[in-house]
C-alpha distance (Angstrom), angle and dihedral (degrees) to the residues before:
residue distance angle dihedral
X1 . . .
X2 3.80 . .
X3 3.82 104.9 .
X4 3.80 116.1 -123.0
X5 3.80 119.1 -125.3
X6 3.79 117.6 -93.8
X7 3.78 123.5 -120.1
X8 3.80 136.3 174.1
X9 3.78 127.6 -130.2
X10 3.80 102.6 -133.2
X11 3.80 90.9 -143.2
X12 3.81 83.6 81.6
X13 3.81 90.5 67.1
X14 3.80 98.5 30.8
X15 3.82 95.6 131.9
X16 3.79 93.8 44.2
X17 3.81 91.5 46.7
X18 3.80 92.3 48.9
X19 3.79 90.0 55.2
X20 3.83 97.3 40.6
X21 3.78 116.3 1.8
X22 3.81 97.8 173.9
X23 3.79 93.7 46.4
X24 3.79 92.9 46.7
X25 3.80 93.2 49.4
X26 3.80 89.9 49.4
X27 3.80 90.2 54.6
X28 3.81 90.1 51.1
X29 3.79 90.5 49.6
X30 3.80 91.3 47.5
X31 3.82 90.5 53.4
X32 3.81 88.4 60.3
X33 3.79 102.6 -107.1
X34 3.79 111.3 153.7
X35 3.79 98.5 -156.4
X36 3.77 146.9 13.0
X37 3.78 132.4 -142.3
X38 3.77 113.8 -141.0
X39 3.79 126.2 -129.1
X40 3.78 98.2 177.5
X41 3.79 127.6 -32.1
X42 3.81 103.5 -105.5
X43 3.77 93.2 -119.4
X44 3.80 93.7 -56.8
X45 3.83 121.4 129.9
X46 3.83 110.8 -117.1
X47 3.81 93.5 -110.4
X48 3.81 92.5 51.9
X49 3.80 91.5 48.1
X50 3.82 91.1 48.0
X51 3.80 91.1 52.7
X52 3.80 91.3 50.3
X53 3.81 92.0 49.9
X54 3.80 93.0 45.1
X55 3.79 90.4 54.1
X56 3.81 89.2 55.2
X57 3.80 95.5 44.3
X58 3.81 92.9 -115.7
X59 3.81 123.5 143.8
X60 3.80 124.4 -149.9
X61 3.79 102.9 -128.2
X62 3.81 97.3 -179.3
X63 3.78 145.2 -30.9
X64 3.79 137.8 -121.7
X65 3.78 105.5 -142.3
X66 3.82 141.6 139.2
X67 3.79 121.4 -62.1
X68 3.83 111.5 -77.9
X69 3.81 112.5 -113.1
X70 3.78 136.3 167.2
X71 3.81 87.7 -95.8
X72 3.82 98.0 55.6
X73 3.81 99.2 26.8
X74 3.81 96.5 104.7
X75 3.82 92.1 53.0
X76 3.82 92.7 43.9
X77 3.80 92.3 52.2
X78 3.80 95.2 44.0
X79 3.81 93.1 48.2
X80 3.81 90.7 51.1
X81 3.80 91.0 48.2
X82 3.79 93.4 52.3
X83 3.80 95.5 44.6
X84 3.79 94.6 40.9
X85 3.82 103.6 -127.7
X86 3.80 129.5 128.2
X87 3.84 100.9 -167.1
X88 3.82 116.5 86.7
X89 3.81 114.1 -176.4
X90 3.80 131.7 -167.8
X91 3.78 135.2 164.2
X92 3.79 145.7 -171.9
X93 3.77 139.5 -132.4
X94 3.80 129.7 -106.3
X95 3.81 95.3 -89.2
X96 3.81 90.9 66.2
X97 3.82 91.3 59.9
X98 3.80 100.7 41.5
X99 3.80 94.8 101.3
X100 3.77 136.1 28.5
X101 3.79 89.7 -119.1
X102 3.80 94.7 54.4
X103 3.80 91.1 44.7
X104 3.81 91.3 53.6
X105 3.80 90.7 45.2
X106 3.79 90.8 56.2
X107 3.78 91.3 44.5
X108 3.81 86.4 61.9
X109 3.80 90.5 52.1
X110 3.79 90.7 49.7
X111 3.79 92.5 48.3
X112 3.80 90.3 50.2
X113 3.81 90.6 51.0
X114 3.81 90.2 51.6
X115 3.80 90.3 50.7
X116 3.81 91.3 51.2
X117 3.81 92.8 52.8
X118 3.79 99.1 40.5
X119 3.84 97.5 80.8
X120 3.81 88.5 57.5
X121 3.80 95.4 52.2
X122 3.80 92.2 -106.3
X123 3.80 127.4 129.4
X124 3.79 127.7 -145.7
X125 3.78 123.5 -143.9
X126 3.79 141.6 175.3
X127 3.80 124.6 -129.6
X128 3.79 115.1 -149.8
X129 3.78 135.3 -147.1
X130 3.80 127.7 -167.4
X131 3.79 94.3 -78.7
X132 3.81 92.7 73.0
X133 3.82 88.1 58.9
X134 3.82 106.9 36.7
X135 3.81 97.7 80.8
X136 3.80 139.3 23.6
X137 3.79 141.4 -138.1
X138 3.80 111.2 -145.4
X139 3.79 91.3 -24.5
X140 3.81 96.7 -44.4
X141 3.78 128.6 105.7
X142 3.83 114.6 -124.1
X143 3.80 87.8 -113.2
X144 3.80 90.7 57.4
X145 3.80 90.8 47.7
X146 3.80 91.7 51.5
X147 3.79 93.8 47.7
X148 3.81 92.6 49.7
X149 3.80 91.8 48.4
X150 3.82 94.8 46.5
X151 3.82 104.9 47.9
X152 3.81 96.4 174.0
X153 3.82 94.2 53.2
X154 3.79 121.3 94.2
X155 3.78 126.5 -146.8
X156 3.75 122.9 -120.9
X157 3.77 89.3 -161.9
X158 3.77 113.6 -152.2
X159 3.78 97.3 -153.2
X160 3.81 94.7 -168.0
X161 3.79 95.0 53.1
X162 3.80 90.3 45.7
X163 3.82 88.3 55.6
X164 3.80 91.3 44.9
X165 3.80 90.6 52.6
X166 3.79 91.9 52.9
X167 3.81 104.9 -96.7
X168 3.80 128.6 122.1
X169 3.82 102.7 -110.9
X170 3.81 94.0 -158.8
X171 3.81 90.4 53.7
X172 3.80 91.4 48.4
X173 3.81 91.6 48.9
X174 3.80 91.1 49.8
X175 3.81 92.0 47.8
X176 3.80 93.9 49.9
X177 3.80 95.5 45.7
X178 3.79 110.5 161.2
X179 3.81 90.6 5.6
X180 3.82 88.8 74.1
X181 3.82 103.3 61.7
X182 3.82 90.7 153.7
X183 3.81 123.4 51.4
X184 3.78 122.6 -171.3
X185 3.78 108.9 -140.8
X186 3.80 117.3 -158.4
X187 3.78 132.8 140.6
X188 3.77 142.1 -160.1
X189 3.82 141.1 100.6
X190 3.83 93.3 -34.7
X191 3.76 97.2 -123.9
X192 3.78 131.4 111.2
X193 3.79 97.9 -121.0
X194 3.80 105.3 53.1
X195 3.78 127.9 70.1
X196 3.78 122.8 -105.9
X197 3.78 128.1 -106.6
X198 3.77 135.0 -143.0
X199 3.79 111.4 -73.0
X200 3.80 109.1 -86.8
X201 3.81 93.9 30.5
X202 3.80 98.2 80.7
X203 3.79 140.3 60.3
X204 3.79 102.0 -77.0
X205 3.80 120.9 107.9
X206 3.79 100.6 -133.8
X207 3.81 98.9 179.3
X208 3.81 88.2 55.6
X209 3.82 95.6 43.1
X210 3.80 97.7 44.6
X211 3.78 90.6 36.9
X212 3.81 89.1 56.8
X213 3.80 88.8 57.0
X214 3.79 93.6 56.8
X215 3.80 111.0 -179.0
X216 3.81 94.5 -26.9
X217 3.83 104.3 98.8
X218 3.77 117.8 90.2
X219 3.82 89.5 -164.3
X220 3.79 141.1 9.9
X221 3.80 106.0 -147.7
X222 3.79 119.8 -160.5
X223 3.80 113.3 -147.2
X224 3.78 126.1 172.7
X225 3.80 108.5 -178.4
X226 3.81 89.3 -166.3
X227 3.78 137.6 -21.0
X228 3.80 134.9 -175.0
X229 3.81 93.9 -129.0
X230 3.80 129.8 66.0
X231 3.80 105.3 -61.4
X232 3.80 96.7 -141.1
X233 3.79 90.9 50.4
X234 3.81 90.0 49.8
X235 3.80 89.9 51.1
X236 3.80 90.5 48.7
X237 3.80 90.3 49.7
X238 3.80 90.9 47.6
X239 3.80 90.8 52.1
X240 3.81 92.0 47.0
X241 3.81 91.8 50.9
X242 3.80 97.1 46.6
X243 3.79 98.3 40.1
X244 3.79 95.2 35.1
X245 3.79 91.6 54.9
X246 3.80 94.2 46.5
X247 3.81 93.0 -111.6
X248 3.82 94.9 118.6
X249 3.78 137.9 17.5
X250 3.79 121.2 -121.4
X251 3.77 138.2 169.0
X252 3.80 96.7 -100.1
């Protein structure tokens, strides 16, 4: 297996980045992370943010942003061009996956977004939470229904939330194959109430999950929504576990 490069979803350090974006990004770079996934731009114009990241040797692997539409398409495309990523990710709340009908309705919206981006060399994906995996329609999880109904959409599979919902994340990774170029890597007790841990200190079987992906992922993206320990230390421990065990590729 050729390990995928390791990135960090900046939502993990949202409070630190709001207070000191440049300093926080430098710490991430110093830890050895190759890339970052955006969740907003902290009031910085795209060109200014790109210059800051370039100076630190960090790549933008992808972004979490609103659903692409005809109305915002020009801005979506221009922002991606400036920052240099090709993966645009959105997502929905639990209400959108309560019924088969609403799931299929949102699959149409996702497929339309993918069609809008395709001429510009951009790909559209959906990030899941637990609510796409905590119930089924005729034996299929809502996430599976959406992916089947939106063939041009990729999955940014959040392996932790899939586990929390009740699915086998390794099985889902294997089933998606090349349709899951981005994997969210987080760890912990796999329930909705408790905080997360550094990767490698929770319940998830990372050799099995990442092994099931083979050489398919373009990026492994660490994301800790919250943890009870120091966040930077948890991110350092996550990096050390993944890179040290040959599950991801870093810069050090």
